[in-house]
MARBA-865672 format. One record per residue: y, z, x of N, C-alpha, C in turn; residue in one letter. Coordinates in pm, whole numbers. Atoms other than C-alpha are relative to their C-alpha. Layout:
// MARBA-865672
R,Y,Z,X,Y,Z,X,Y,Z,X,A
...
This chain:
// MARBA-865672
R,-112,-92,-50,-1508,9062,388,-6,127,-92,M
R,-2,-131,77,-1485,9428,269,120,-1,-86,D
R,-122,-7,93,-1250,9467,-42,113,89,64,P
R,-97,-82,-60,-1079,9756,127,73,-51,117,A
R,-66,65,-115,-1014,9570,443,93,-126,-49,E
R,-100,100,41,-876,9273,250,112,46,-62,L
R,-107,-44,76,-655,9458,13,106,80,84,F
R,-92,-69,-76,-518,9672,287,106,-78,79,A
R,-78,89,-84,-367,9367,458,123,-62,-91,Q
R,-89,61,81,-170,9254,146,140,78,-13,L
R,-147,-66,13,212,9311,104,65,-70,-107,R
R,-84,54,118,477,9256,-160,102,-99,57,R
R,-103,82,-58,706,9075,73,-7,-147,-46,D
R,-135,-45,-9,948,8909,-11,56,73,-121,P
R,-44,-80,117,974,9111,-339,54,132,46,D
R,-48,-130,-31,1156,9437,-373,-106,100,25,V
R,95,-101,-25,978,9741,-253,52,143,-42,D
R,-42,-137,43,971,10108,-365,-136,76,11,A
R,124,-73,-10,732,10396,-335,-110,-16,-101,P
R,74,19,107,580,10326,-672,-41,-140,-26,D
R,36,147,7,543,9953,-624,-109,-37,108,L
R,112,36,-94,217,9816,-472,-33,-140,-9,V
R,30,136,-8,81,9486,-370,-131,-27,-67,A
R,134,13,57,-269,9552,-509,-10,131,-96,V
R,18,-111,86,-349,9781,-820,-136,2,-68,D
R,114,-13,63,-626,9897,-1028,-38,-114,-91,A
R,19,116,92,-590,9606,-1271,-56,-121,80,T
R,59,107,-71,-646,9355,-987,-142,26,38,D
R,140,-22,-31,-962,9527,-878,-100,-3,-119,R
R,85,-2,117,-1098,9578,-1225,-28,-149,-52,L
R,24,141,47,-1049,9203,-1314,-92,-68,98,L
R,93,62,-101,-1230,9092,-993,-126,60,-30,L
R,130,-68,21,-1517,9338,-1067,-61,-51,-132,D
R,55,37,134,-1554,9244,-1443,-45,-152,4,E
R,20,138,-9,-1548,8873,-1357,-90,-46,106,A
R,80,39,-132,-1767,8885,-1046,-112,-90,-32,A
R,122,97,26,-2080,8730,-1197,49,-143,-39,A
R,-33,128,29,-1897,8447,-1355,65,-77,118,D
R,-75,73,-107,-1696,8371,-1038,-98,-51,91,L
R,102,43,-90,-2003,8350,-833,-97,-113,-67,R
R,76,106,63,-2178,8124,-1094,82,-129,-4,E
R,-88,113,13,-1884,7896,-1120,114,-4,108,H
R,-101,-14,-110,-1712,7897,-775,106,-117,1,P
R,-85,106,-1,-1554,7555,-825,83,-25,-123,E
R,-57,16,132,-1422,7612,-1177,94,110,-30,G
R,-81,-113,20,-1165,7891,-1145,142,-19,2,V
R,-140,-7,-2,-806,7934,-1232,52,143,-8,A
R,-57,-129,-9,-579,8224,-1177,146,-13,-48,V
R,-143,10,50,-261,8303,-1375,71,128,15,L
R,-97,-122,-35,24,8534,-1284,-65,101,94,D
R,48,-91,-108,-148,8687,-980,132,53,59,D
R,-126,-64,-41,114,8937,-871,41,-40,139,A
R,-27,37,-128,95,8897,-500,-114,-49,82,Y
R,113,67,-79,-229,8732,-412,-143,75,-14,G
R,138,-78,-6,-502,8998,-470,-103,-70,-83,A
R,99,65,85,-674,8804,-753,-49,-132,77,L
R,29,124,-64,-659,8467,-578,-88,15,121,T
R,61,-22,-125,-760,8588,-232,-128,90,-14,L
R,121,-71,22,-1014,8837,-369,-95,-94,-59,G
R,103,91,42,-1186,8563,-565,-60,-86,102,A
R,39,70,-94,-1198,8356,-261,-88,63,107,V
R,69,-86,-105,-1295,8615,13,-116,81,-44,A
R,97,-93,41,-1512,8838,-200,-103,-61,-83,L
R,104,61,91,-1691,8603,-439,-29,-148,19,H
R,32,137,-40,-1694,8264,-266,61,-113,-79,G
R,-73,95,86,-1459,8087,-501,67,-115,86,V
R,-53,109,-76,-1357,7743,-374,129,-61,-66,T
R,-125,51,38,-998,7629,-416,40,32,-154,R
R,-43,-32,135,-893,7814,-722,139,-62,-36,P
R,-127,53,38,-605,7666,-915,93,127,-51,R
R,-84,-125,18,-314,7920,-931,135,-29,-63,V
R,-144,7,37,-3,7953,-1135,53,142,-19,H
R,-80,-126,-5,254,8229,-1088,129,-26,-47,Q
R,-139,30,62,561,8245,-1302,105,39,103,D
R,-102,-44,-86,748,8433,-1052,-1,-58,148,A
R,-8,56,-136,864,8255,-731,-36,101,109,L
R,39,-99,-118,840,8571,-520,-150,17,-3,V
R,148,-11,2,485,8595,-629,-82,-116,80,G
R,52,111,-74,413,8247,-496,21,26,153,E
R,-41,-19,-151,589,8330,-167,-89,115,54,L
R,94,-116,-54,390,8667,-135,-146,-55,14,A
R,143,55,-18,60,8486,-196,-14,-85,117,L
R,8,80,-110,130,8237,66,11,79,127,A
R,-8,-89,-126,228,8496,327,-134,83,6,R
R,128,-74,11,-71,8710,224,-119,-81,49,N
R,100,88,-32,-298,8407,253,-6,-24,148,A
R,-21,33,-143,-171,8329,603,-47,129,66,E
R,31,-114,-61,-213,8694,697,-141,32,12,R
R,129,-26,3,-568,8723,599,-93,-118,46,V
R,72,113,-45,-667,8379,731,-52,-83,-111,G
R,50,86,108,-706,8209,399,122,-100,-50,L
R,-93,97,35,-406,7969,412,-65,-134,-43,A
R,50,134,54,-465,7642,219,-139,21,-64,D
R,128,-20,65,-750,7798,29,9,2,-152,S
R,-26,19,143,-600,7741,-324,102,-98,-27,Y
R,-101,102,36,-387,7492,-516,95,62,-100,D
R,-95,-46,108,-69,7598,-693,48,-108,-88,G
R,-26,91,90,7,7430,-1010,92,50,-111,L
R,-87,-45,114,252,7445,-1304,-105,46,-121,P
R,85,-48,118,127,7609,-1633,2,-116,-93,L
R,34,122,88,-25,7311,-1820,-135,-45,16,G
R,135,52,12,-338,7101,-1873,-61,-8,138,P
R,68,16,-145,-406,7027,-1489,-37,138,54,E
R,37,-138,-62,-409,7403,-1413,-146,33,-46,L
R,129,-70,60,-710,7486,-1635,-107,-118,-48,V
R,81,100,55,-865,7142,-1714,-145,6,68,R
R,135,-9,-42,-1249,7184,-1690,-40,131,68,G
R,42,-127,-74,-1236,7540,-1552,-96,76,-96,T
R,98,-86,81,-1508,7785,-1661,49,148,5,R
R,-33,-143,-14,-1342,8114,-1549,158,6,31,V
R,-139,-17,-27,-975,8214,-1575,38,152,1,V
R,-32,-138,-23,-839,8532,-1444,168,13,-25,L
R,-138,-8,25,-494,8657,-1567,39,143,-11,A
R,-77,-135,34,-267,8959,-1547,73,-21,-118,R
R,-70,18,136,-133,9019,-1890,153,-9,23,A
R,-151,7,-10,228,8908,-1924,65,99,-84,P
R,-69,-113,69,495,9141,-2055,13,-16,-148,K
R,-15,22,144,530,8971,-2396,-106,-72,-58,S
R,106,70,82,302,8854,-2669,22,-152,-1,L
R,-42,152,-11,491,8511,-2657,-61,-67,116,H
R,49,61,-140,397,8460,-2298,-156,-2,-8,A
R,151,-15,5,27,8580,-2373,-44,-116,-95,L
R,49,111,84,11,8324,-2666,5,-132,78,R
R,-10,132,-75,130,8040,-2449,-116,-20,99,E
R,107,1,-102,-116,8130,-2172,-136,-40,-77,L
R,132,25,74,-397,8138,-2437,-7,-146,-48,A
R,3,132,47,-300,7806,-2585,-29,-93,106,E
R,29,86,-108,-302,7639,-2245,-144,3,32,V
R,142,-11,-33,-642,7770,-2164,-87,-51,-108,V
R,83,39,116,-801,7711,-2506,4,-145,-11,A
R,0,147,38,-676,7355,-2527,-61,-80,115,A
R,42,101,-106,-780,7224,-2180,-118,69,98,D
R,107,-46,-95,-1037,7457,-2012,-136,-52,-65,A
R,122,44,54,-1414,7386,-2057,-36,77,-124,A
R,39,-53,120,-1569,7458,-2386,-64,139,11,P
R,63,-123,-17,-1763,7750,-2250,78,97,106,D
R,-84,-66,-94,-1468,7886,-2046,21,164,-51,A
R,-23,-139,33,-1412,8276,-2028,142,30,59,T
R,-127,-46,-32,-1061,8412,-2014,-2,161,22,L
R,-7,-142,-26,-1021,8752,-1849,147,42,19,Y
R,-148,-44,6,-681,8932,-1915,0,143,22,V
R,-11,-142,-28,-612,9256,-1743,145,65,0,G
R,-131,-69,8,-340,9515,-1780,-31,157,19,A
R,6,-137,-3,-266,9890,-1748,-17,35,-151,R
R,29,-47,140,-393,10069,-2078,131,22,-65,V
R,-122,-44,63,-47,10201,-2147,79,-119,-46,K
R,-72,130,35,89,9840,-2176,-77,-88,-93,H
R,78,85,76,-193,9710,-2390,6,51,-147,M
R,-3,-24,146,-181,9687,-2782,-101,-81,-74,T
R,102,78,72,-424,9571,-3045,54,-142,-42,H
R,-66,127,20,-175,9287,-3103,-38,-102,99,A
R,54,91,-104,-294,9135,-2780,-126,-74,-35,M
R,136,55,34,-642,9100,-2916,31,-101,-122,N
R,-15,100,112,-490,8933,-3234,47,-134,66,D
R,-61,105,-59,-290,8692,-3015,-115,-86,65,V
R,108,76,-61,-597,8593,-2819,-98,-55,-99,L
R,84,46,114,-795,8565,-3141,42,-126,-67,G
R,-44,126,51,-568,8276,-3241,-54,-112,73,L
R,46,108,-85,-712,8075,-2957,-145,11,47,A
R,137,-10,-34,-1058,8206,-2902,-81,68,-107,F
R,87,-45,98,-1353,8297,-3127,-41,140,22,T
R,46,-138,-22,-1454,8612,-2961,81,66,106,D
R,-98,-73,-87,-1224,8874,-2804,-67,141,9,V
R,48,-137,-18,-1363,9206,-2661,71,64,112,S
R,-67,-66,-107,-1241,9473,-2437,-104,80,76,A
R,91,-70,-89,-1407,9638,-2138,34,153,-6,T
R,-37,-131,-17,-1425,10005,-2076,125,19,100,L
R,-114,-32,-92,-1108,10154,-1900,-59,51,118,A
R,27,-65,-129,-1117,10240,-1544,139,10,80,R
R,-129,-29,-67,-836,10396,-1347,131,-44,-87,Q
R,-102,24,96,-610,10350,-1649,26,-153,-21,K
R,-18,146,23,-662,9971,-1656,-125,-44,-94,S
R,92,58,86,-859,9759,-1896,7,-150,1,R
R,-1,151,-13,-962,9394,-1932,-51,-52,-141,V
R,43,69,128,-975,9179,-2250,-69,-125,36,L
R,78,107,-35,-1248,8914,-2237,4,-95,-122,V
R,-16,98,121,-1190,8596,-2459,-100,-118,36,A
R,92,101,-9,-1463,8348,-2517,1,-94,-121,R
R,-1,95,119,-1508,8032,-2741,129,-49,-34,G
R,-136,65,31,-1182,7833,-2715,7,-74,-138,P
R,-17,72,127,-1055,7716,-3053,79,-113,22,R
R,-97,111,-1,-878,7386,-3119,136,43,-22,P
R,-131,-47,18,-515,7467,-3072,100,-108,31,V
R,-110,79,-51,-179,7299,-3040,100,89,70,E
R,-104,-67,-80,84,7381,-2795,130,27,-88,H
R,-120,-30,74,370,7561,-2971,128,38,79,T
R,-116,-27,-94,611,7613,-2681,41,-135,75,F
R,-108,-114,32,897,7584,-2609,35,-1,-138,P
R,-39,-14,138,1023,7710,-2932,155,2,15,R
R,-148,15,4,1397,7628,-3017,53,42,-135,C
R,-89,-45,136,1647,7778,-3279,136,1,46,R
R,-150,5,-19,2019,7737,-3314,54,144,-34,E
R,-70,-126,7,2227,8046,-3258,114,-19,-98,D
R,-99,34,94,2455,8064,-3565,137,28,55,D
R,-135,-31,-45,2746,8233,-3377,45,-94,102,D
R,-35,89,-108,2744,8000,-3085,-12,-154,-27,L
R,18,135,34,2631,7681,-3250,-79,-63,120,G
R,75,47,-117,2401,7644,-2938,-156,6,-35,L
R,133,-2,25,2040,7555,-2967,-75,64,126,V
R,67,-76,-110,1828,7800,-2744,-149,-24,-2,V
R,147,26,-13,1477,7696,-2623,-58,93,91,C
R,71,-100,-87,1219,7932,-2477,-141,-29,-2,A
R,145,-4,-20,882,7918,-2325,-44,145,-24,H
R,52,-128,39,661,8222,-2382,58,111,86,G
R,-28,-110,-97,757,8418,-2074,152,18,26,A
R,-157,-4,-16,1138,8367,-2094,50,130,-64,A
R,-57,-125,48,1328,8685,-2136,83,-28,-122,F
R,-71,16,112,1463,8730,-2492,-47,-110,-98,A
R,61,97,85,1273,8432,-2626,124,-96,-37,G
R,-99,103,44,1487,8178,-2827,119,73,-77,A
R,-118,-88,50,1741,8449,-2906,100,29,103,K
R,-101,-40,-96,2067,8549,-2735,-7,153,10,V
R,11,-139,-6,2019,8902,-2606,148,54,3,D
R,-136,-63,29,2312,9153,-2665,72,7,140,R
R,-77,-2,-130,2395,9176,-2277,60,-133,20,G
R,-58,134,-6,2446,8800,-2268,119,-23,-90,T
R,-107,7,77,2658,8826,-2570,128,62,37,R
R,-125,-73,-52,2878,9082,-2409,68,-87,106,A
R,-69,91,-101,2940,8847,-2112,65,-116,-54,L
R,-55,110,68,2995,8557,-2348,135,28,-57,L
R,-139,-41,62,3280,8741,-2506,116,-5,89,G
R,-122,6,-105,3483,8752,-2195,-9,-127,95,V
R,24,112,-93,3355,8427,-2032,119,-82,24,L
R,-116,95,-10,3672,8226,-2107,100,53,117,P
R,-85,-47,-79,3863,8458,-1873,-49,-10,142,K
R,59,-1,-130,3621,8405,-1576,38,-113,86,A
R,-42,103,-96,3783,8210,-1293,21,-135,-72,V
R,-12,122,79,3925,7952,-1525,28,-130,96,P
R,-13,121,-84,4015,7722,-1225,-114,-35,83,E
R,119,20,-74,3661,7723,-1099,-40,-151,-8,A
R,53,145,3,3517,7381,-998,-157,8,-4,A
R,154,-7,-4,3154,7503,-931,-43,139,-57,V
R,46,-114,55,2965,7765,-1131,-147,18,11,A
R,140,-19,4,2619,7917,-1113,-26,109,-93,L
R,62,-100,92,2422,8102,-1378,-121,55,70,D
R,109,-53,-90,2210,8326,-1152,-92,93,-84,L
R,97,-68,81,1893,8458,-1312,25,-59,-134,G
R,-52,67,119,1967,8207,-1589,-86,19,-133,C
R,87,-11,131,1677,8282,-1837,-7,-125,-67,G
R,-3,111,84,1707,8036,-2111,112,-84,18,T
R,-113,87,-27,2030,7892,-1983,114,7,-95,G
R,-107,-12,93,2265,8013,-2248,131,14,67,V
R,-126,-9,-70,2545,8112,-2002,39,-140,57,L
R,-18,133,-54,2503,7784,-1824,50,-95,-97,A
R,-29,85,118,2509,7596,-2149,140,16,-53,G
R,-142,-17,51,2831,7759,-2269,104,-32,103,E
R,-95,35,-93,3006,7716,-1942,14,-151,4,L
R,-2,139,-4,2914,7344,-1940,77,-53,-137,A
R,-68,51,128,3027,7301,-2314,155,32,5,R
R,-133,-34,9,3350,7478,-2267,100,-53,107,A
R,-69,52,-104,3457,7327,-1936,-45,-131,55,R
R,49,127,-36,3394,6963,-1913,-6,-44,135,P
R,-10,44,-147,3507,6926,-1549,-75,93,86,G
R,67,-103,-77,3289,7214,-1422,-140,-53,35,L
R,128,28,-50,2985,7152,-1209,-86,138,-19,T
R,80,-113,40,2715,7394,-1342,-132,-7,50,V
R,128,-19,-46,2404,7512,-1168,-70,128,-74,F
R,77,-106,55,2142,7742,-1324,-125,25,75,A
R,120,-30,-75,1876,7931,-1123,-69,116,-45,S
R,86,-117,41,1592,8162,-1184,-128,-14,79,D
R,127,3,-75,1280,8254,-991,-121,-6,-99,Q
R,104,23,94,1074,8229,-1314,-16,-143,-38,S
R,22,131,40,912,7904,-1383,23,-16,-154,A
R,-22,8,141,920,7968,-1760,150,4,-38,A
R,-149,6,27,1290,8047,-1746,65,-136,36,A
R,-58,127,-43,1367,7724,-1558,-42,-113,-98,C
R,43,91,104,1158,7519,-1803,78,20,-131,A
R,-73,-34,129,1337,7698,-2096,146,-51,24,S
R,-135,49,-24,1678,7634,-1933,22,-146,-18,A
R,-9,146,1,1606,7270,-1889,-11,-54,-159,R
R,16,43,140,1494,7245,-2258,125,35,-73,A
R,-119,-28,57,1798,7418,-2371,111,-87,28,T
R,-92,108,-34,2029,7186,-2183,-29,-121,-76,A
R,16,122,53,1856,6891,-2318,15,7,-156,A
R,-18,-14,150,1860,7026,-2683,149,-6,-35,A
R,-141,-2,28,2238,7053,-2654,68,-119,62,N
R,-59,122,-57,2288,6714,-2480,82,34,129,E
R,-76,-54,-116,2389,6895,-2156,-87,-26,122,L
R,87,7,-115,2102,6778,-1929,70,-61,121,A
R,-75,54,-115,2350,6581,-1720,110,75,52,D
R,-113,-86,-33,2587,6870,-1695,-60,133,71,R
R,54,-130,-50,2347,7165,-1602,-116,-42,98,V
R,116,10,-91,2129,7148,-1287,-73,117,22,E
R,93,-121,-14,1843,7391,-1298,-86,-10,121,V
R,72,-3,-120,1682,7508,-988,-89,129,-7,R
R,78,-126,-10,1385,7745,-947,17,55,147,R
R,-54,-58,-119,1514,7965,-677,-22,147,12,D
R,1,-141,-19,1484,8310,-530,138,43,51,D
R,-136,-45,-12,1836,8458,-555,91,-107,60,A
R,-98,110,-45,2015,8120,-520,-27,-53,146,A
R,27,35,-139,1846,8047,-191,22,-145,41,G
R,-14,138,-27,1873,7668,-213,150,-44,-10,S
R,-134,41,0,2248,7659,-265,72,31,137,L
R,-56,-27,-129,2471,7639,53,100,115,-12,P
R,-92,-115,-11,2676,7932,171,146,-36,-47,E
R,-135,26,29,3021,7957,29,28,-133,-77,G
R,-10,126,66,2976,7666,-216,37,23,-156,S
R,-5,-35,141,3040,7835,-551,123,85,-33,V
R,-120,-61,34,3358,7952,-719,-25,120,-96,D
R,29,-99,110,3204,8159,-1019,-154,6,-4,L
R,153,-32,38,2863,8325,-1051,2,92,-121,V
R,18,-97,123,2764,8478,-1393,-141,46,-2,V
R,138,-53,-19,2462,8706,-1405,-26,113,-97,C
R,53,-104,77,2274,8919,-1644,-119,47,66,N
R,119,-30,-91,2043,9087,-1386,-98,89,-78,P
R,103,-87,52,1714,9257,-1451,8,131,68,P
R,11,-143,-76,1640,9627,-1373,-149,43,-20,F
R,139,-28,-9,1271,9602,-1399,-67,-95,97,H
R,101,98,-66,1001,9459,-1172,-129,11,-72,V
R,113,-25,97,722,9400,-1410,44,87,-102,G
R,-29,-108,113,708,9699,-1632,63,125,74,T
R,-50,-119,-77,847,9935,-1351,160,-8,5,T
R,-143,-7,-12,1218,10035,-1366,37,5,146,V
R,-40,6,-147,1376,9930,-1027,148,-65,13,A
R,-134,51,-10,1750,9916,-1010,39,-96,112,E
R,-24,82,-112,1740,9757,-673,-43,-147,-14,N
R,40,131,28,1594,9447,-830,120,-87,-20,A
R,-128,82,26,1955,9345,-924,61,-28,135,A
R,-64,19,-120,2070,9391,-566,-34,-119,75,E
R,35,129,-58,1888,9087,-455,82,-110,-53,R
R,-86,91,62,2073,8885,-698,152,20,47,L
R,-142,-21,-52,2408,9046,-583,20,-53,132,F
R,-5,48,-131,2329,8962,-228,-7,-158,-8,A
R,10,142,15,2242,8605,-338,134,-53,-46,G
R,-125,41,49,2573,8579,-525,103,11,112,A
R,-83,-25,-112,2762,8719,-224,-8,-127,103,A
R,21,98,-103,2615,8448,5,62,-135,-60,R
R,-47,132,37,2695,8143,-220,148,-7,-47,V
R,-140,-7,52,3036,8256,-335,94,-34,112,L
R,-116,36,-98,3341,8115,-145,85,134,11,R
R,-90,-105,2,3586,8374,-27,100,3,-117,P
R,-78,-8,114,3793,8473,-327,-71,-31,-136,G
R,78,36,129,3522,8351,-570,-49,134,-67,G
R,50,-127,79,3382,8601,-834,-123,-9,-58,E
R,126,-25,74,3062,8736,-967,47,65,-116,L
R,-16,-60,121,3091,8820,-1326,-135,54,-37,W
R,137,-56,15,2801,9062,-1413,10,93,-115,C
R,11,-107,107,2686,9238,-1725,-120,85,29,V
R,120,-97,-18,2468,9549,-1706,6,112,-86,W
R,17,-121,89,2347,9841,-1902,100,114,54,N
R,-109,-100,-43,2635,10102,-1894,-65,121,68,S
R,55,-119,-64,2400,10384,-1790,-45,-20,145,H
R,36,32,-136,2317,10204,-1461,116,18,91,L
R,-103,-19,-101,2515,10262,-1141,-1,-122,89,S
R,-10,130,-74,2555,9901,-1028,128,-14,76,H
R,-133,18,-60,2939,9928,-939,-2,23,138,R
R,-3,-31,-138,2891,10093,-603,-72,-109,77,P
R,71,108,-59,2633,9828,-508,78,-140,-8,A
R,-82,119,3,2859,9543,-625,121,-1,98,L
R,-111,-8,-95,3153,9665,-432,-58,-8,146,Q
R,65,-6,-132,2921,9718,-119,-44,-143,40,R
R,59,135,-41,2752,9378,-138,82,-112,-19,I
R,-71,113,28,2997,9150,-297,149,15,45,V
R,-146,-21,-23,3356,9292,-282,67,99,-102,G
R,-65,-69,100,3623,9464,-478,-47,-35,-140,P
R,55,19,136,3495,9520,-837,88,64,-109,T
R,-83,-53,107,3688,9569,-1154,-66,1,-125,R
R,58,-16,135,3586,9663,-1507,70,-102,-95,Q
R,-51,101,97,3631,9366,-1759,-2,56,-140,V
R,19,-63,132,3490,9540,-2058,-114,98,9,S
R,105,-107,-12,3262,9828,-2146,-13,54,-150,R
R,27,-74,130,3097,9984,-2466,-114,92,41,D
R,113,-101,-33,2822,10241,-2496,-114,-61,51,R
R,122,73,-59,2559,9979,-2404,22,-75,117,T
R,-9,97,-101,2696,9718,-2178,143,8,65,F
R,-120,1,-82,2956,9696,-1898,8,-138,60,T
R,-23,133,-62,3106,9366,-1766,97,24,109,V
R,-91,-17,-112,3251,9361,-1422,20,-135,75,T
R,-27,114,-79,3413,9110,-1197,14,47,146,A
R,3,-34,-135,3355,9126,-829,56,-110,93,S
R,-55,104,-69,3564,8932,-585,-63,-5,147,T
R,66,23,-128,3396,8785,-273,112,24,120,R
R,-86,-27,-104,3575,8927,38,34,-129,93,R
C-alpha cells in the first residue's frame, strides 16, 4: 500500500478535533522510515508504544509487512481510534493490544514509541523494554524537536548502553536506543503528602506524578461543601485518585467511582487507593468521559480537567468531560470543577451541564459548581 493512500484514510475519531490537530504527523512518518530495515528484518518481533491514532501500528503492518505487532496505548481514545482506523483500512485484527508490562515486549526485537510528555513516563517505558525485550532489541523514540531535551538521552541511557539521535526531518527527530541494561522496575512511586496525610502513588505517565498539583489542592479546599448529602460520587479524569481518595476517607457512606482514559492514571489511582486502605471503597474504571456509568446515576462529580491534547492547547478537551458529567449526573446533581482562571470554561459549563456558580477563585484557579438541569 502507498503510504500517502494509507495515511489519508486515518482519522482522530473519537478524540477531539481542531484545525491544528492531525491523525498522522511527521514524527509518525520519520519513526517508520528510520526503523524500516529493522521492521522488515524482524516482522514477528515488533511492539508499538503510545501510537497516537494508529499510524505506527498500521504503517508497520501495511508498509513493512509486520505480523501482529503488540501495541500499548496509554490513552483509551487512542485505542478506539486505532481500532476504527484499522477497520477503515481493512486491517482489523492485525495487532494485539496489551498493558504496559512484560508481555508487551517479551522477546521483541524492535520497539517503536512516540515520546511521552514526561521524563518519568519515558523512564518507565525504557525500564519495561530493557527488562523484557530481546537482548539485541532496538528502541526507537520519536518526537517533535521542540519537545526534545538532552535529559531524554540521559533517561534512556539509564536503561540502554547506546543512545543516539537521527537527523531532524520536518521538525521531528528519533532517538535510537540499543543494548538493554539490567534494570529494575521503579514504578509506581509512592509518597505521603504531609498536608493531607494521604499516600499518593503514580506510574510514569500519570499527571503530576506522586505529588498533589495546585489545582487539585484548590478543589480539595472546598470539597467538604460539595453536595454533602451525596450517595454516589465520581472523580472524573481521576489521575492518581487523590480526589476520590479524599472523598472516600471523609465520607464513609459514600460510593466512590474514579475514572480516567489513561491506563497509567487508572493504575496509579488503584495503587493510591490500596496504599491508603481504600481499595474496597474506590472503584476505578478506565473510561472515556465516564462512558460506562449509567445515565443519571451520580450525585456529585469532581473534576480537574485537562486543557491540552498531547502538547497542544485545546480548551475543548475539557468539554468532553463536561458532557460526560452531564450525562451521568442525576437532575439536581452537581459537577464541582477546578480550572485555570484564565480559561473561559464557565459558558461551556452552563451550556453543557447547567447553572454554574463560582465557589472560589484566585489568580490561578477557579472552582465552580454546576447543577444538572
